[in-house]
N, CA, C, O and the ligand as a Tripos MOL2 file, in Angstrom:
@<TRIPOS>MOLECULE
protein
  297   295    75     0     0
PROTEIN
NO_CHARGES

@<TRIPOS>ATOM
      1 N           0.8360   -1.1340    0.0370 N.3       1 MET1
      2 CA         -0.0210    0.0090    0.0260 C.3       1 MET1
      3 C           0.8900    1.2190    0.0920 C.2       1 MET1
      4 O           1.7630    1.3730    0.9460 O.2       1 MET1
      5 N           0.5780    2.1380   -0.9790 N.am      2 VAL2
      6 CA          1.4170    3.3450   -1.0870 C.3       2 VAL2
      7 C           0.8330    4.3800   -0.1130 C.2       2 VAL2
      8 O          -0.3710    4.6210   -0.0390 O.2       2 VAL2
      9 N           1.7690    4.9640    0.6150 N.am      3 ARG3
     10 CA          1.2660    6.0670    1.5240 C.3       3 ARG3
     11 C           1.6400    7.3560    0.6860 C.2       3 ARG3
     12 O           2.5920    7.4210   -0.0910 O.2       3 ARG3
     13 N           0.7590    8.3540    0.9580 N.am      4 VAL4
     14 CA          0.9490    9.5750    0.2120 C.3       4 VAL4
     15 C           0.9910   10.7580    1.1640 C.2       4 VAL4
     16 O           0.4790   10.6680    2.2800 O.2       4 VAL4
     17 N           1.6220   11.9210    0.7230 N.am      5 CYS5
     18 CA          1.7290   13.0640    1.5210 C.3       5 CYS5
     19 C           0.3100   13.6030    1.7460 C.2       5 CYS5
     20 O          -0.5110   13.6820    0.8320 O.2       5 CYS5
     21 N           0.0520   13.9890    3.0850 N.am      6 GLU6
     22 CA         -1.2730   14.5230    3.3170 C.3       6 GLU6
     23 C          -1.5360   15.9120    2.7690 C.2       6 GLU6
     24 O          -2.6690   16.3920    2.7400 O.2       6 GLU6
     25 N          -0.5000   16.5160    2.3550 N.am      7 ILE7
     26 CA         -0.6020   17.9450    1.8410 C.3       7 ILE7
     27 C          -0.7280   17.8970    0.3790 C.2       7 ILE7
     28 O          -1.7020   18.4100   -0.1710 O.2       7 ILE7
     29 N           0.2850   17.2580   -0.3370 N.am      8 CYS8
     30 CA          0.2510   17.3980   -1.8380 C.3       8 CYS8
     31 C          -0.0860   16.0040   -2.4580 C.2       8 CYS8
     32 O          -0.2150   15.9340   -3.6800 O.2       8 CYS8
     33 N          -0.2270   14.9450   -1.7190 N.am      9 ARG9
     34 CA         -0.6290   13.6460   -2.2010 C.3       9 ARG9
     35 C           0.4120   12.8810   -3.0110 C.2       9 ARG9
     36 O           0.1080   11.8660   -3.6390 O.2       9 ARG9
     37 N           1.6310   13.3800   -2.9870 N.am     10 ARG10
     38 CA          2.6710   12.6020   -3.6830 C.3      10 ARG10
     39 C           2.9930   11.3340   -2.9290 C.2      10 ARG10
     40 O           3.0110   11.3830   -1.7000 O.2      10 ARG10
     41 N           3.2610   10.1550   -3.5870 N.am     11 PRO11
     42 CA          3.6190    9.0380   -2.9570 C.3      11 PRO11
     43 C           4.8750    9.2190   -2.1400 C.2      11 PRO11
     44 O           5.8200    9.8540   -2.6080 O.2      11 PRO11
     45 N           4.9180    8.6930   -0.9580 N.am     12 LEU12
     46 CA          6.0120    8.8850   -0.0230 C.3      12 LEU12
     47 C           7.1240    7.7920   -0.3460 C.2      12 LEU12
     48 O           6.8350    6.6890   -0.8100 O.2      12 LEU12
     49 N           8.3540    8.1800   -0.0730 N.am     13 ASP13
     50 CA          9.4660    7.2080   -0.1850 C.3      13 ASP13
     51 C           9.6160    6.6190   -1.5710 C.2      13 ASP13
     52 O           9.9280    5.4370   -1.7170 O.2      13 ASP13
     53 N           9.3950    7.4400   -2.5990 N.am     14 SER14
     54 CA          9.6380    6.9700   -3.9960 C.3      14 SER14
     55 C          11.0990    7.1380   -4.3240 C.2      14 SER14
     56 O          11.6590    8.2040   -4.0690 O.2      14 SER14
     57 N          11.7400    6.1330   -4.8790 N.am     15 GLU15
     58 CA         13.1080    6.2460   -5.2190 C.3      15 GLU15
     59 C          13.4370    7.2430   -6.2570 C.2      15 GLU15
     60 O          14.5420    7.7830   -6.3020 O.2      15 GLU15
     61 N          12.4210    7.5060   -7.1470 N.am     16 GLN16
     62 CA         12.6670    8.4510   -8.2650 C.3      16 GLN16
     63 C          12.4020    9.9120   -7.7740 C.2      16 GLN16
     64 O          12.6580   10.8590   -8.5180 O.2      16 GLN16
     65 N          11.8940   10.0920   -6.5320 N.am     17 ASP17
     66 CA         11.4670   11.4250   -6.1220 C.3      17 ASP17
     67 C          12.2140   11.7740   -4.8510 C.2      17 ASP17
     68 O          11.9410   11.2650   -3.7640 O.2      17 ASP17
     69 N          13.2260   12.7230   -5.0540 N.am     18 ALA18
     70 CA         14.0360   13.1530   -3.9300 C.3      18 ALA18
     71 C          13.2520   13.8710   -2.8430 C.2      18 ALA18
     72 O          13.6810   13.8750   -1.6890 O.2      18 ALA18
     73 N          12.1770   14.4460   -3.1560 N.am     19 LEU19
     74 CA         11.3360   15.2060   -2.2350 C.3      19 LEU19
     75 C          10.2710   14.3520   -1.4930 C.2      19 LEU19
     76 O           9.5160   14.8590   -0.6640 O.2      19 LEU19
     77 N          10.2390   13.0480   -1.8200 N.am     20 SER20
     78 CA          9.1680   12.2170   -1.2890 C.3      20 SER20
     79 C           9.4850   11.5730    0.1050 C.2      20 SER20
     80 O           8.7160   10.7700    0.6330 O.2      20 SER20
     81 N          10.6500   11.9710    0.6560 N.am     21 ILE21
     82 CA         11.0290   11.3570    2.0240 C.3      21 ILE21
     83 C           9.8980   11.6610    2.9770 C.2      21 ILE21
     84 O           9.3570   12.7650    3.0460 O.2      21 ILE21
     85 N           9.5590   10.5620    3.7420 N.am     22 ASP22
     86 CA          8.3940   10.6460    4.6970 C.3      22 ASP22
     87 C           8.8050   11.4770    5.9070 C.2      22 ASP22
     88 O           9.6540   11.0550    6.6930 O.2      22 ASP22
     89 N           8.2240   12.6200    6.0550 N.am     23 CYS23
     90 CA          8.4670   13.4100    7.3690 C.3      23 CYS23
     91 C           7.1940   13.3530    8.1590 C.2      23 CYS23
     92 O           6.4910   14.3600    8.2560 O.2      23 CYS23
     93 N           6.8610   12.1970    8.7380 N.am     24 GLY24
     94 CA          5.7670   12.0520    9.6810 C.3      24 GLY24
     95 C           4.4270   12.1830    8.9430 C.2      24 GLY24
     96 O           3.4930   12.8100    9.4420 O.2      24 GLY24
     97 N           4.3460   11.5800    7.7420 N.am     25 GLY25
     98 CA          3.0420   11.6430    7.0660 C.3      25 GLY25
     99 C           2.9660   12.6790    5.8920 C.2      25 GLY25
    100 O           2.1040   12.6110    5.0160 O.2      25 GLY25
    101 N           3.8650   13.5740    5.9420 N.am     26 ASN26
    102 CA          4.0000   14.5770    4.8850 C.3      26 ASN26
    103 C           5.3810   14.3590    4.2330 C.2      26 ASN26
    104 O           6.3020   13.8070    4.8350 O.2      26 ASN26
    105 N           5.4810   14.8350    2.9300 N.am     27 CYS27
    106 CA          6.7340   14.6850    2.2060 C.3      27 CYS27
    107 C           7.7030   15.7790    2.5860 C.2      27 CYS27
    108 O           7.3100   16.8460    3.0570 O.2      27 CYS27
    109 N           8.9630   15.5020    2.3760 N.am     28 TRP28
    110 CA          9.9530   16.5220    2.6270 C.3      28 TRP28
    111 C           9.7840   17.7390    1.7480 C.2      28 TRP28
    112 O          10.1670   18.8490    2.1180 O.2      28 TRP28
    113 N           9.1810   17.5100    0.5290 N.am     29 GLY29
    114 CA          8.8780   18.6690   -0.3120 C.3      29 GLY29
    115 C           8.0450   19.7390    0.3740 C.2      29 GLY29
    116 O           8.3160   20.9380    0.3070 O.2      29 GLY29
    117 N           6.9820   19.2130    1.0580 N.am     30 CYS30
    118 CA          6.1420   20.1890    1.7080 C.3      30 CYS30
    119 C           6.7740   20.6190    3.0530 C.2      30 CYS30
    120 O           6.8490   21.8110    3.3500 O.2      30 CYS30
    121 N           7.2090   19.6770    3.8310 N.am     31 VAL31
    122 CA          7.7780   20.0290    5.1070 C.3      31 VAL31
    123 C           8.9740   20.9980    4.9860 C.2      31 VAL31
    124 O           9.1120   21.9460    5.7590 O.2      31 VAL31
    125 N           9.8030   20.7290    4.0180 N.am     32 GLY32
    126 CA         10.9750   21.5570    3.8400 C.3      32 GLY32
    127 C          10.6250   22.9630    3.4290 C.2      32 GLY32
    128 O          11.2950   23.9180    3.8220 O.2      32 GLY32
    129 N           9.5390   23.1000    2.6120 N.am     33 GLN33
    130 CA          9.1870   24.4980    2.2430 C.3      33 GLN33
    131 C           8.6290   25.2310    3.4710 C.2      33 GLN33
    132 O           8.9390   26.4010    3.6970 O.2      33 GLN33
    133 N           7.7970   24.5270    4.2650 N.am     34 ILE34
    134 CA          7.2710   25.1100    5.4980 C.3      34 ILE34
    135 C           8.3470   25.5550    6.5020 C.2      34 ILE34
    136 O           8.2930   26.6370    7.0880 O.2      34 ILE34
    137 N           9.3270   24.6510    6.6640 N.am     35 GLU35
    138 CA         10.4190   24.9480    7.5810 C.3      35 GLU35
    139 C          11.2910   26.0960    7.0740 C.2      35 GLU35
    140 O          11.7340   26.9460    7.8470 O.2      35 GLU35
    141 N          11.5320   26.1040    5.7440 N.am     36 ALA36
    142 CA         12.3460   27.1990    5.1740 C.3      36 ALA36
    143 C          11.6040   28.4980    5.3160 C.2      36 ALA36
    144 O          12.1990   29.5210    5.6550 O.2      36 ALA36
    145 N          10.2780   28.4780    5.0560 N.am     37 ASP37
    146 CA          9.4960   29.7040    5.1960 C.3      37 ASP37
    147 C           9.5140   30.1850    6.6070 C.2      37 ASP37
    148 O           9.4130   31.3940    6.8140 O.2      37 ASP37
    149 N           9.6380   29.3190    7.6240 N.am     38 SER38
    150 CA          9.6350   29.7150    8.9860 C.3      38 SER38
    151 C          11.0840   30.1630    9.4270 C.2      38 SER38
    152 O          11.3170   30.5650   10.5670 O.2      38 SER38
    153 N          12.0160   30.0650    8.4620 N.am     39 GLY39
    154 CA         13.3930   30.5940    8.7900 C.3      39 GLY39
    155 C          14.3190   29.5360    9.3830 C.2      39 GLY39
    156 O          15.4080   29.8960    9.8290 O.2      39 GLY39
    157 N          13.9550   28.2590    9.4150 N.am     40 TYR40
    158 CA         14.7820   27.2520    9.9860 C.3      40 TYR40
    159 C          16.0320   27.0060    9.1030 C.2      40 TYR40
    160 O          15.9140   26.4500    8.0110 O.2      40 TYR40
    161 N          17.2150   27.4170    9.5750 N.am     41 GLU41
    162 CA         18.3900   27.6070    8.7300 C.3      41 GLU41
    163 C          18.7670   26.3040    7.9340 C.2      41 GLU41
    164 O          18.9910   26.4260    6.7300 O.2      41 GLU41
    165 N          18.8470   25.1300    8.4910 N.am     42 PRO42
    166 CA         19.2600   23.9460    7.7210 C.3      42 PRO42
    167 C          18.2560   23.6990    6.6260 C.2      42 PRO42
    168 O          18.6740   23.2920    5.5420 O.2      42 PRO42
    169 N          16.9600   23.9080    6.8110 N.am     43 SER43
    170 CA         15.9380   23.6840    5.7140 C.3      43 SER43
    171 C          16.1190   24.8380    4.6690 C.2      43 SER43
    172 O          15.9560   24.6040    3.4710 O.2      43 SER43
    173 N          16.4450   26.0460    5.1110 N.am     44 VAL44
    174 CA         16.5940   27.1190    4.1190 C.3      44 VAL44
    175 C          17.6910   26.7380    3.1260 C.2      44 VAL44
    176 O          17.5390   26.8840    1.9130 O.2      44 VAL44
    177 N          18.8270   26.2350    3.6930 N.am     45 ARG45
    178 CA         19.8830   25.8110    2.8320 C.3      45 ARG45
    179 C          19.5770   24.6360    1.9470 C.2      45 ARG45
    180 O          19.8940   24.6130    0.7570 O.2      45 ARG45
    181 N          18.9570   23.6710    2.5570 N.am     46 GLN46
    182 CA         18.5710   22.4500    1.7340 C.3      46 GLN46
    183 C          17.6330   22.7750    0.5920 C.2      46 GLN46
    184 O          17.8310   22.3200   -0.5340 O.2      46 GLN46
    185 N          16.5720   23.5930    0.8940 N.am     47 VAL47
    186 CA         15.6370   23.9850   -0.0620 C.3      47 VAL47
    187 C          16.2900   24.8140   -1.1700 C.2      47 VAL47
    188 O          15.9800   24.6260   -2.3460 O.2      47 VAL47
    189 N          17.1680   25.7080   -0.8110 N.am     48 ALA48
    190 CA         17.9110   26.4930   -1.8370 C.3      48 ALA48
    191 C          18.6210   25.6690   -2.7610 C.2      48 ALA48
    192 O          18.6450   25.9520   -3.9590 O.2      48 ALA48
    193 N          19.2750   24.5420   -2.2290 N.am     49 GLY49
    194 CA         19.9870   23.6050   -3.0140 C.3      49 GLY49
    195 C          19.0980   22.8690   -3.9730 C.2      49 GLY49
    196 O          19.4640   22.6160   -5.1210 O.2      49 GLY49
    197 N          17.9160   22.5250   -3.4870 N.am     50 GLU50
    198 CA         16.9530   21.7380   -4.3610 C.3      50 GLU50
    199 C          16.3290   22.6460   -5.4340 C.2      50 GLU50
    200 O          15.9660   22.1580   -6.5050 O.2      50 GLU50
    201 N          16.2010   23.9130   -5.1780 N.am     51 ILE51
    202 CA         15.8380   24.8810   -6.2450 C.3      51 ILE51
    203 C          16.8470   24.8630   -7.3440 C.2      51 ILE51
    204 O          16.5050   24.7960   -8.5250 O.2      51 ILE51
    205 N          18.1480   24.9250   -6.9380 N.am     52 ARG52
    206 CA         19.1620   24.9260   -7.9800 C.3      52 ARG52
    207 C          19.1910   23.5800   -8.7900 C.2      52 ARG52
    208 O          19.5450   23.5730   -9.9690 O.2      52 ARG52
    209 N          18.8200   22.4750   -8.1430 N.am     53 GLN53
    210 CA         18.7690   21.2560   -8.7920 C.3      53 GLN53
    211 C          17.5440   21.0330   -9.6500 C.2      53 GLN53
    212 O          17.4230   20.0240  -10.3440 O.2      53 GLN53
    213 N          16.6220   22.0110   -9.5890 N.am     54 GLY54
    214 CA         15.4150   21.8570  -10.4300 C.3      54 GLY54
    215 C          14.3100   21.0410   -9.7100 C.2      54 GLY54
    216 O          13.2800   20.7490  -10.3170 O.2      54 GLY54
    217 N          14.5120   20.6750   -8.4370 N.am     55 LEU55
    218 CA         13.5410   19.9220   -7.7550 C.3      55 LEU55
    219 C          12.3520   20.8140   -7.2760 C.2      55 LEU55
    220 O          11.2270   20.3600   -7.0720 O.2      55 LEU55
    221 N          12.6800   22.0480   -7.1240 N.am     56 ARG56
    222 CA         11.6360   22.9950   -6.6410 C.3      56 ARG56
    223 C          11.5880   24.2560   -7.4670 C.2      56 ARG56
    224 O          12.5840   24.6130   -8.0970 O.2      56 ARG56
    225 N          10.4160   24.9670   -7.4860 N.am     57 ARG57
    226 CA         10.3760   26.2730   -8.2010 C.3      57 ARG57
    227 C          11.0390   27.2900   -7.3750 C.2      57 ARG57
    228 O          11.3620   27.0500   -6.2120 O.2      57 ARG57
    229 N          11.2510   28.4270   -7.9490 N.am     58 GLN58
    230 CA         12.0630   29.5160   -7.2880 C.3      58 GLN58
    231 C          11.5160   29.9280   -5.9180 C.2      58 GLN58
    232 O          12.2670   30.3860   -5.0570 O.2      58 GLN58
    233 N          10.2250   29.7670   -5.7250 N.am     59 ASP59
    234 CA          9.6920   30.0920   -4.3720 C.3      59 ASP59
    235 C           9.7380   29.0010   -3.3460 C.2      59 ASP59
    236 O           9.2780   29.1520   -2.2140 O.2      59 ASP59
    237 N          10.3400   27.8300   -3.7960 N.am     60 GLY60
    238 CA         10.3860   26.6900   -2.9130 C.3      60 GLY60
    239 C           9.3650   25.5920   -3.0570 C.2      60 GLY60
    240 O           9.4330   24.5240   -2.4500 O.2      60 GLY60
    241 N           8.3680   25.9450   -3.9440 N.am     61 THR61
    242 CA          7.2850   25.0180   -4.1480 C.3      61 THR61
    243 C           7.8260   23.7820   -4.7570 C.2      61 THR61
    244 O           8.5380   23.8310   -5.7600 O.2      61 THR61
    245 N           7.4790   22.5930   -4.1280 N.am     62 PRO62
    246 CA          8.0940   21.2880   -4.7100 C.3      62 PRO62
    247 C           7.3770   21.0750   -6.0710 C.2      62 PRO62
    248 O           6.1810   21.3220   -6.2290 O.2      62 PRO62
    249 N           8.1620   20.6180   -7.0010 N.am     63 ARG63
    250 CA          7.6110   20.1460   -8.2940 C.3      63 ARG63
    251 C           7.0660   18.7040   -8.0550 C.2      63 ARG63
    252 O           7.6260   17.9510   -7.2590 O.2      63 ARG63
    253 N           6.0270   18.3590   -8.7200 N.am     64 LEU64
    254 CA          5.4340   17.0280   -8.4190 C.3      64 LEU64
    255 C           6.2230   16.0480   -9.2070 C.2      64 LEU64
    256 O           6.4990   14.9670   -8.6860 O.2      64 LEU64
    257 N           6.6210   16.3300  -10.4380 N.am     65 THR65
    258 CA          7.5560   15.4700  -11.2500 C.3      65 THR65
    259 C           8.8390   16.2250  -11.4260 C.2      65 THR65
    260 O           8.8510   17.2270  -12.1410 O.2      65 THR65
    261 N           9.9110   15.8070  -10.8210 N.am     66 PRO66
    262 CA         11.1990   16.4580  -10.9270 C.3      66 PRO66
    263 C          11.5580   16.7090  -12.4100 C.2      66 PRO66
    264 O          11.4610   15.7780  -13.2090 O.2      66 PRO66
    265 N          11.9510   17.8810  -12.7890 N.am     67 GLU67
    266 CA         12.3190   18.2330  -14.1360 C.3      67 GLU67
    267 C          13.8640   18.3670  -14.1030 C.2      67 GLU67
    268 O          14.4880   18.7780  -13.1250 O.2      67 GLU67
    269 N          14.4110   17.9750  -15.2740 N.am     68 ALA68
    270 CA         15.8480   18.1460  -15.3680 C.3      68 ALA68
    271 C          16.2280   19.6480  -15.2720 C.2      68 ALA68
    272 O          15.5840   20.4970  -15.8890 O.2      68 ALA68
    273 N          17.2580   19.9470  -14.5040 N.am     69 PRO69
    274 CA         17.7850   21.3130  -14.4910 C.3      69 PRO69
    275 C          17.9360   21.8340  -15.8730 C.2      69 PRO69
    276 O          18.3550   21.1100  -16.7750 O.2      69 PRO69
    277 N          17.6100   23.0480  -16.0550 N.am     70 THR70
    278 CA         17.8300   23.6890  -17.4650 C.3      70 THR70
    279 C          19.2960   23.5770  -17.8380 C.2      70 THR70
    280 O          20.2070   23.7020  -17.0190 O.2      70 THR70
    281 N          19.4740   23.3140  -19.2240 N.am     71 SER71
    282 CA         20.9040   23.2100  -19.5970 C.3      71 SER71
    283 C          21.4460   24.6550  -19.9390 C.2      71 SER71
    284 O          22.6440   24.8590  -20.1350 O.2      71 SER71
    285 N          20.5270   25.5970  -19.9940 N.am     72 HIS72
    286 CA         21.0200   26.9630  -20.1850 C.3      72 HIS72
    287 C          21.7670   27.5110  -19.0060 C.2      72 HIS72
    288 O          21.2950   27.3350  -17.8830 O.2      72 HIS72
    289 N          22.8770   28.1510  -19.1660 N.am     73 PRO73
    290 CA         23.4670   28.8880  -18.0010 C.3      73 PRO73
    291 C          22.5010   30.0110  -17.5360 C.2      73 PRO73
    292 O          21.7790   30.6410  -18.3080 O.2      73 PRO73
    293 N          22.5580   30.1860  -16.2710 N.am     74 ASN74
    294 CA         21.5460   31.0690  -15.6110 C.3      74 ASN74
    295 C          20.2050   30.6590  -15.8960 C.2      74 ASN74
    296 O          19.2550   31.2850  -15.4250 O.2      74 ASN74
    297 ZN          3.9120   16.9010    0.0870 Zn       75 ZN75
@<TRIPOS>BOND
     1     1     2 1
     2     2     3 1
     3     3     4 2
     4     3     5 am
     5     5     6 1
     6     6     7 1
     7     7     8 2
     8     7     9 am
     9     9    10 1
    10    10    11 1
    11    11    12 2
    12    11    13 am
    13    13    14 1
    14    14    15 1
    15    15    16 2
    16    15    17 am
    17    17    18 1
    18    18    19 1
    19    19    20 2
    20    19    21 am
    21    21    22 1
    22    22    23 1
    23    23    24 2
    24    23    25 am
    25    25    26 1
    26    26    27 1
    27    27    28 2
    28    27    29 am
    29    29    30 1
    30    30    31 1
    31    31    32 2
    32    31    33 am
    33    33    34 1
    34    34    35 1
    35    35    36 2
    36    35    37 am
    37    37    38 1
    38    38    39 1
    39    39    40 2
    40    39    41 am
    41    41    42 1
    42    42    43 1
    43    43    44 2
    44    43    45 am
    45    45    46 1
    46    46    47 1
    47    47    48 2
    48    47    49 am
    49    49    50 1
    50    50    51 1
    51    51    52 2
    52    51    53 am
    53    53    54 1
    54    54    55 1
    55    55    56 2
    56    55    57 am
    57    57    58 1
    58    58    59 1
    59    59    60 2
    60    59    61 am
    61    61    62 1
    62    62    63 1
    63    63    64 2
    64    63    65 am
    65    65    66 1
    66    66    67 1
    67    67    68 2
    68    67    69 am
    69    69    70 1
    70    70    71 1
    71    71    72 2
    72    71    73 am
    73    73    74 1
    74    74    75 1
    75    75    76 2
    76    75    77 am
    77    77    78 1
    78    78    79 1
    79    79    80 2
    80    79    81 am
    81    81    82 1
    82    82    83 1
    83    83    84 2
    84    83    85 am
    85    85    86 1
    86    86    87 1
    87    87    88 2
    88    87    89 am
    89    89    90 1
    90    90    91 1
    91    91    92 2
    92    91    93 am
    93    93    94 1
    94    94    95 1
    95    95    96 2
    96    95    97 am
    97    97    98 1
    98    98    99 1
    99    99   100 2
   100    99   101 am
   101   101   102 1
   102   102   103 1
   103   103   104 2
   104   103   105 am
   105   105   106 1
   106   106   107 1
   107   107   108 2
   108   107   109 am
   109   109   110 1
   110   110   111 1
   111   111   112 2
   112   111   113 am
   113   113   114 1
   114   114   115 1
   115   115   116 2
   116   115   117 am
   117   117   118 1
   118   118   119 1
   119   119   120 2
   120   119   121 am
   121   121   122 1
   122   122   123 1
   123   123   124 2
   124   123   125 am
   125   125   126 1
   126   126   127 1
   127   127   128 2
   128   127   129 am
   129   129   130 1
   130   130   131 1
   131   131   132 2
   132   131   133 am
   133   133   134 1
   134   134   135 1
   135   135   136 2
   136   135   137 am
   137   137   138 1
   138   138   139 1
   139   139   140 2
   140   139   141 am
   141   141   142 1
   142   142   143 1
   143   143   144 2
   144   143   145 am
   145   145   146 1
   146   146   147 1
   147   147   148 2
   148   147   149 am
   149   149   150 1
   150   150   151 1
   151   151   152 2
   152   151   153 am
   153   153   154 1
   154   154   155 1
   155   155   156 2
   156   155   157 am
   157   157   158 1
   158   158   159 1
   159   159   160 2
   160   159   161 am
   161   161   162 1
   162   162   163 1
   163   163   164 2
   164   163   165 am
   165   165   166 1
   166   166   167 1
   167   167   168 2
   168   167   169 am
   169   169   170 1
   170   170   171 1
   171   171   172 2
   172   171   173 am
   173   173   174 1
   174   174   175 1
   175   175   176 2
   176   175   177 am
   177   177   178 1
   178   178   179 1
   179   179   180 2
   180   179   181 am
   181   181   182 1
   182   182   183 1
   183   183   184 2
   184   183   185 am
   185   185   186 1
   186   186   187 1
   187   187   188 2
   188   187   189 am
   189   189   190 1
   190   190   191 1
   191   191   192 2
   192   191   193 am
   193   193   194 1
   194   194   195 1
   195   195   196 2
   196   195   197 am
   197   197   198 1
   198   198   199 1
   199   199   200 2
   200   199   201 am
   201   201   202 1
   202   202   203 1
   203   203   204 2
   204   203   205 am
   205   205   206 1
   206   206   207 1
   207   207   208 2
   208   207   209 am
   209   209   210 1
   210   210   211 1
   211   211   212 2
   212   211   213 am
   213   213   214 1
   214   214   215 1
   215   215   216 2
   216   215   217 am
   217   217   218 1
   218   218   219 1
   219   219   220 2
   220   219   221 am
   221   221   222 1
   222   222   223 1
   223   223   224 2
   224   223   225 am
   225   225   226 1
   226   226   227 1
   227   227   228 2
   228   227   229 am
   229   229   230 1
   230   230   231 1
   231   231   232 2
   232   231   233 am
   233   233   234 1
   234   234   235 1
   235   235   236 2
   236   235   237 am
   237   237   238 1
   238   238   239 1
   239   239   240 2
   240   239   241 am
   241   241   242 1
   242   242   243 1
   243   243   244 2
   244   243   245 am
   245   245   246 1
   246   246   247 1
   247   247   248 2
   248   247   249 am
   249   249   250 1
   250   250   251 1
   251   251   252 2
   252   251   253 am
   253   253   254 1
   254   254   255 1
   255   255   256 2
   256   255   257 am
   257   257   258 1
   258   258   259 1
   259   259   260 2
   260   259   261 am
   261   261   262 1
   262   262   263 1
   263   263   264 2
   264   263   265 am
   265   265   266 1
   266   266   267 1
   267   267   268 2
   268   267   269 am
   269   269   270 1
   270   270   271 1
   271   271   272 2
   272   271   273 am
   273   273   274 1
   274   274   275 1
   275   275   276 2
   276   275   277 am
   277   277   278 1
   278   278   279 1
   279   279   280 2
   280   279   281 am
   281   281   282 1
   282   282   283 1
   283   283   284 2
   284   283   285 am
   285   285   286 1
   286   286   287 1
   287   287   288 2
   288   287   289 am
   289   289   290 1
   290   290   291 1
   291   291   292 2
   292   291   293 am
   293   293   294 1
   294   294   295 1
   295   295   296 2
@<TRIPOS>SUBSTRUCTURE
     1 MET1         2 RESIDUE 1 A MET
     2 VAL2         6 RESIDUE 1 A VAL
     3 ARG3        10 RESIDUE 1 A ARG
     4 VAL4        14 RESIDUE 1 A VAL
     5 CYS5        18 RESIDUE 1 A CYS
     6 GLU6        22 RESIDUE 1 A GLU
     7 ILE7        26 RESIDUE 1 A ILE
     8 CYS8        30 RESIDUE 1 A CYS
     9 ARG9        34 RESIDUE 1 A ARG
    10 ARG10       38 RESIDUE 1 A ARG
    11 PRO11       42 RESIDUE 1 A PRO
    12 LEU12       46 RESIDUE 1 A LEU
    13 ASP13       50 RESIDUE 1 A ASP
    14 SER14       54 RESIDUE 1 A SER
    15 GLU15       58 RESIDUE 1 A GLU
    16 GLN16       62 RESIDUE 1 A GLN
    17 ASP17       66 RESIDUE 1 A ASP
    18 ALA18       70 RESIDUE 1 A ALA
    19 LEU19       74 RESIDUE 1 A LEU
    20 SER20       78 RESIDUE 1 A SER
    21 ILE21       82 RESIDUE 1 A ILE
    22 ASP22       86 RESIDUE 1 A ASP
    23 CYS23       90 RESIDUE 1 A CYS
    24 GLY24       94 RESIDUE 1 A GLY
    25 GLY25       98 RESIDUE 1 A GLY
    26 ASN26      102 RESIDUE 1 A ASN
    27 CYS27      106 RESIDUE 1 A CYS
    28 TRP28      110 RESIDUE 1 A TRP
    29 GLY29      114 RESIDUE 1 A GLY
    30 CYS30      118 RESIDUE 1 A CYS
    31 VAL31      122 RESIDUE 1 A VAL
    32 GLY32      126 RESIDUE 1 A GLY
    33 GLN33      130 RESIDUE 1 A GLN
    34 ILE34      134 RESIDUE 1 A ILE
    35 GLU35      138 RESIDUE 1 A GLU
    36 ALA36      142 RESIDUE 1 A ALA
    37 ASP37      146 RESIDUE 1 A ASP
    38 SER38      150 RESIDUE 1 A SER
    39 GLY39      154 RESIDUE 1 A GLY
    40 TYR40      158 RESIDUE 1 A TYR
    41 GLU41      162 RESIDUE 1 A GLU
    42 PRO42      166 RESIDUE 1 A PRO
    43 SER43      170 RESIDUE 1 A SER
    44 VAL44      174 RESIDUE 1 A VAL
    45 ARG45      178 RESIDUE 1 A ARG
    46 GLN46      182 RESIDUE 1 A GLN
    47 VAL47      186 RESIDUE 1 A VAL
    48 ALA48      190 RESIDUE 1 A ALA
    49 GLY49      194 RESIDUE 1 A GLY
    50 GLU50      198 RESIDUE 1 A GLU
    51 ILE51      202 RESIDUE 1 A ILE
    52 ARG52      206 RESIDUE 1 A ARG
    53 GLN53      210 RESIDUE 1 A GLN
    54 GLY54      214 RESIDUE 1 A GLY
    55 LEU55      218 RESIDUE 1 A LEU
    56 ARG56      222 RESIDUE 1 A ARG
    57 ARG57      226 RESIDUE 1 A ARG
    58 GLN58      230 RESIDUE 1 A GLN
    59 ASP59      234 RESIDUE 1 A ASP
    60 GLY60      238 RESIDUE 1 A GLY
    61 THR61      242 RESIDUE 1 A THR
    62 PRO62      246 RESIDUE 1 A PRO
    63 ARG63      250 RESIDUE 1 A ARG
    64 LEU64      254 RESIDUE 1 A LEU
    65 THR65      258 RESIDUE 1 A THR
    66 PRO66      262 RESIDUE 1 A PRO
    67 GLU67      266 RESIDUE 1 A GLU
    68 ALA68      270 RESIDUE 1 A ALA
    69 PRO69      274 RESIDUE 1 A PRO
    70 THR70      278 RESIDUE 1 A THR
    71 SER71      282 RESIDUE 1 A SER
    72 HIS72      286 RESIDUE 1 A HIS
    73 PRO73      290 RESIDUE 1 A PRO
    74 ASN74      294 RESIDUE 1 A ASN
    75 ZN75       297 GROUP 0 **** ****
């Protein structure tokens, strides 16, 4: 049985989805954004890195299906 995030409904602990780590019933994608928004420093750094990797949008919103980082510089 697949467990899903209670916020965004993405399947948890998917090997193809770096943001699907189970954080107590919600995915890291959602939890990380909430923690970063609240100013929790380790999450701010982690989320910023995931934005650079293309896992999140510029505002920290997790993408449901990870997209390859753009091949264009900047
Ligand atoms: Zn989620």
